[in-house]
N, C-alpha and C positions, 0 to 999 in steps of 0.2 A: 310265161305264167299268166295265166288270166283269173279273173274273178266274175262268178255267176250268181246272181240272185234268183231263185226258184220261186216263181210266183205262185201264190195260193189258188188252187183250183177253183174253190169257193169258200165264201164266207163261212164261219163255224168248223172248218175242217180241225178235228183233233190233232194235237201234237201228238198223240200216241202213235197215230199213223206213219209219220214221218220218222219219229224214233224208232220203231218197228222196223222201217226201211233200212234207215241207215246202219242198224246193229245187225241185220240178218245176214246169213253166212253167204247166201246167194244172190246174185243181181237179178235184174227184172226179167233176163231170158232164162233164169234158172242156172247160170253158170256160178262155180263157186269163186267168190273174191278171193284175190291172193292174201290180203290182209284186210282184217277187221278188228280195229283196235281204239279205244277211246284213249286220247293223248292229252287231253286239258278239259277244263271245265269241272261240272259236279254231276253227282248222279241223277242220271235221266228219270229215275222215279221221282225224285224231288222237282225236277222240271214239269212232270206231268201233273203232278199234286197241284204245285203252284200257279199251272194254267188256268185251274178252275177258277180262281180269284182275280183274274185280270180282265178289267172291265174293258174288253175289246172283243169284236168278232173274230178277230185274227190275233191270237196272243203271242204269236212267234214268228220269227223270221228266219228262213233256210236259206244258205249261200253255200257255194263250194270254191274252192280254192285248187286250181287245176295246174299241173305242171306237164309240159311236152316231154317227149321221149329225150330229146336233147337236154332240157332242164334237169331231168332226172340224172343223167350223165355228169352235168357240170356241178351238181350240188350234192352234199352228205345229207344223211337223215337230219342230223344236228341243225344243218342251215335251213333245211325246209321247216323244221321246227320253230326255229328263230322267225323265219317269215310269218309262220301260223301266229306265233305271238304277236308280231307286229300288226298282222291283219286284225287280230282280236281287240288290240288297243285302237285301232282305227273305227272299229264298229262301235267303241264305247267313247268314241273321242268327244261327243257331246256331253258325256257325263265326267270326263277328265280322269275316270278310274274304272279299268274294267271290272273292280271286284262288286262295283255297285250293278253290273248286269250279270243275271245269270246264263249261262250259257253251256253248250257241250260240244266237243269237237272230236270228230271220229276219223280215223285214216283208213283210206281203202287204197294203198299203195302209191298210186300217182295222183292223188287228189284227197282233200280234205272237206268232209261235210261238217257246217257248223250251223247249230241250231241255237238262237238266242231267244229268250223271252222278251217281250216288249215290256219290261217293267224296270224301274228303277228302285234298287233296294234302299238307297239312300233317302229318296223323299217319298216314296210310295207313289208316285205317278207313273203314267204309262210313257215309255220311251221307245221310239222306233230308231233302230240304227242306221235306218237306210230310207230316205223319203226323196223322192224324184224332184219334187216341187221345192225341196229345199236347196236343191244343187248338189245332192249327195253323188250323181252320177260321175259329175267331174271331179269331186274330191277322190273317190275311189279310182278312178283312171289315172289321177295324178299320184294317188299312193302307188299304184301297180306300176307307172313308169319309172318312179324311184327305186322300188325294189328291182324290177328288172336290170336298170342301169347298174345298180349296185353290185349285184350277182351275176352280171352278164348273161340274164335269161332272155329267152325268145319273147318279143313283143307279138302279142296276137296279129296284129296287122303287117309284121315283118317276117313272119314264119314262111315254110316252103308250102303250106297247106292252101291247095287251090279248090278244093271240092269239100263239102261238109254237109252232112244230113241234118235237116231241119227238125226231125223226130227226137224226142226225148230218149227213147230206148229204140234200138235197132237190132235186128237179127244178126248172127255172126256171119252169114253171108255178105249182108251188107256192109259189115265193117271191113271184111275182104275186099269186097269190091271197092269201097273208099280207100283202102290202104292201095290197092293197084292202080287205081286212078290218080292217086297222088304220087306215087312212086313214079310211075311211068311218065306222068304228065308234066312233072319238074324238069325232065331230060327234054321234052318237046318244049316247053316253056322257054328253058336256057338256051337251048339250040337256035330259037326263033328270037334270041337277044330281047326276050320280053315283048316283042312287037308281032304278037299274036291276039286276036280277040278270043273271048271265052267261049264262042259258037265253033270258032275255027278250030279251036283246042279240043272241044267236044267231039267236033268231027273226025280228027286225028285219032281219037281214042275210042270211037265207036266199035271198030273190030275187037278191041279189048272188052268192051262192056258185053259183046256176043260172046266172046269165049268164055266169061264168067257165068254165062248162063242167062243173062237178062236182055230185054229189049227195051229200047227208049219209047215211052208212051207218049210223052209230050214234053215240048221245050218252051220255055219263056225267056224273057230279057234276063231275070236272075237266076235261072236254072234249069233242072228238067225233072222229070219223074220215069222210074224204071219200073218194069213189070216182070215177071216170070209165071210160068204155068201154075206153080205151086201158091203163089201168092194171093192172098184174100183182097188185097187193095194195093195200089200204086205206092211206091216210096219215092217220097221228094228229096233230090238232092241239089244243094245250093251252090251256086260260083261265090267262092270267097272275093274280098276286095282286091285280093292280087290278082286273081283270074280275071276279074273285070277291068284291071288297069286302073284301080282307084287308088294304089297305095302310093303315099308320098315318100320319095326316096331321098328327102332331104338328110344332110348329115345329122348322126345323133346329137341331140343336146347334152350338154354337160350335166351332172348329175347335181351339181350345187344349182343349176338354174331350175331343174326339176323339183329339188326339194324347197326352194323358195316359192314356186308354183303351188305345191302342196300346204305351204304355210299360208298363203293367202286364203285357199280353201277353208282352211280350219278356223282363221279368223272370221270368215264370213258365216260359218257354222257355229262359232259362239256367240256372234251378235244375233243370229237367229234363234238362238237358245236363252237370249236375256231373259225374257219374261218367264222362262221354265224354271229357272234357278232362282228368282224371286220367292221369299218366303221361308219359314222356318221348316226343317225338317221332321215330319210327324214322328211320335213314339209308335214302336210295334205294340200292339195290343195282344197280351198273352192268350195263347191258344190258338192264334191265326196260324195258317199255313207259312206265312212270311216270318212271323216271329221265330218259328223253328228253323227256317232256312238261315236267318241272320245270326241266331245263336250258333247255328252249325259250323259258321265261319268265322266267329267273333274273334279276333286277335290272330287270325291266320292271314299273314301277308302274300304268301306264295301259294295260291290255290295249287297250281300246276304240280305241286310237290307233294300234294297230298295223295295217298293211295286210295284210288278209286274202285270200288266193289263193281263185280260185273253186272250186266244189265239183265234184270229178272226175266225168266221165261214168260211171266205173266203178261208182258207188256207185248208180246207177240200174238197174243189171243185175241 
């Protein structure tokens, strides 16, 4: 299981574009998604409305919680929802209560999209759930390690993946090529006892690339590019850390040690949030979008149990 924060392409990008994407029935290649279901959070229409009043050029944070094929086999839907709930708690760790953080979570089968507004309902201030300079990369890596160890899931650096695409969206042909490269590449890698360089592995797999209808256009230290007659541009494929021999094969750490590490990261977070929490919580002015949102959830301790109406077609326009 891994977590990925999706960078905003440019400042001022509307949240409506992100909401329309995660709720649409087809993926970026026009293929039907196996599942499109909101599983947690509030109505996307409210998130869209509230984003207009947030004093930030980027009023939202978009992230993905993804499970490998083996993770899907090892866990039930209920367990994955528990992991999702824990992840949302971690996003709101700086507020100590996820009810203060407006968000929506949508299931696409083997992964969840989570969109949060950068706003604290309790204080009326801007709140960012993920800030690199605050040390949040280490905190979310620590959370991921705890969850993977607790549920017996694949850590990204210890999976059998040897090749991956650097593109956000790839065609079905590239997906099939990657599957074949990793499937056959694992056997080659294991037969060599791991004592094979990434470029030696690529040389062994070059005939397979040709069989799939591609040619190697360029190779670099970290990967290679493939091309085909019908392709408008080359597609970059990267070597993973495992293929490059950078994976540490040390013994798995005890889950209690991992939890202690996560606790240290959370303590650092609360120290950095000290000034944020100073001062009284402002009152909500009548007539504002936030007052309507606050009243909507007043007294409701479990938002996830609340029936959520479907996303309106207007948001797709």
